[in-house]
C-alpha positions in Angstrom: -44.3 -15.7 -10.1 -42.6 -17.1 -13.1 -45.5 -19.5 -13.7 -48.0 -16.6 -13.7 -45.9 -14.6 -16.2 -45.5 -17.7 -18.4 -49.3 -18.4 -18.3 -50.0 -14.8 -19.3 -47.7 -14.9 -22.2 -49.0 -18.3 -23.4 -52.6 -17.3 -23.1 -52.0 -14.2 -25.2 -49.8 -15.9 -27.8 -52.1 -18.9 -28.3 -55.4 -17.2 -27.6 -56.4 -19.6 -24.8 -57.9 -19.0 -21.3 -55.2 -18.4 -18.8 -57.0 -20.7 -16.3 -56.7 -23.6 -18.7 -52.9 -23.6 -18.5 -51.3 -25.8 -15.9 -47.8 -27.0 -15.2 -48.7 -30.2 -17.0 -50.0 -28.4 -20.2 -48.2 -29.8 -23.3 -47.0 -26.8 -25.4 -47.2 -28.7 -28.7 -50.3 -30.8 -28.2 -52.5 -28.9 -25.8 -51.7 -25.4 -27.2 -51.3 -26.7 -30.8 -48.0 -24.9 -31.2 -45.8 -25.5 -34.2 -42.1 -25.0 -34.5 -42.5 -21.4 -35.5 -44.8 -20.7 -32.5 -42.2 -22.3 -30.2 -39.4 -20.1 -31.7 -41.5 -17.0 -31.3 -42.4 -18.0 -27.7 -38.7 -18.5 -26.8 -37.8 -15.1 -28.2 -40.7 -13.5 -26.2 -39.6 -15.3 -23.0 -36.0 -14.4 -23.6 -36.9 -10.8 -23.7 -39.3 -11.0 -20.8 -36.9 -12.8 -18.5 -33.7 -11.3 -19.9 -32.0 -14.6 -20.9 -30.6 -16.4 -23.9 -32.3 -19.6 -25.1 -30.2 -22.0 -27.1 -32.1 -23.8 -29.8 -30.8 -27.2 -28.7 -32.4 -26.7 -25.3 -35.9 -25.9 -26.8 -36.3 -29.5 -28.0 -36.3 -30.7 -24.4 -39.0 -28.3 -23.2 -42.4 -29.9 -23.9 -44.6 -28.8 -20.9 -45.3 -25.6 -19.2 -43.7 -27.0 -16.1 -40.5 -27.8 -17.9 -40.5 -24.3 -19.4 -41.0 -22.7 -15.9 -38.1 -24.8 -14.5 -35.9 -23.8 -17.4 -36.6 -20.1 -16.9 -36.0 -20.4 -13.1 -32.7 -22.1 -13.7 -31.5 -19.7 -16.4 -32.7 -16.3 -15.6 
């Protein structure tokens, strides 16, 4: 369920096909996200999943799988 929501948000924000996003998708390389994109994404996910995201934790989240695991552990 979390993965499906994350895929939907990523597809909309980065204008990519939702089916191309897997747990192994690299947010910076595969989705070509820059630091501003990542901050915007974290704010969107924070609102969607009602959680706070500390900036120091963002640096460790590089793949969609890591993002899903982070959300599941913190929401």
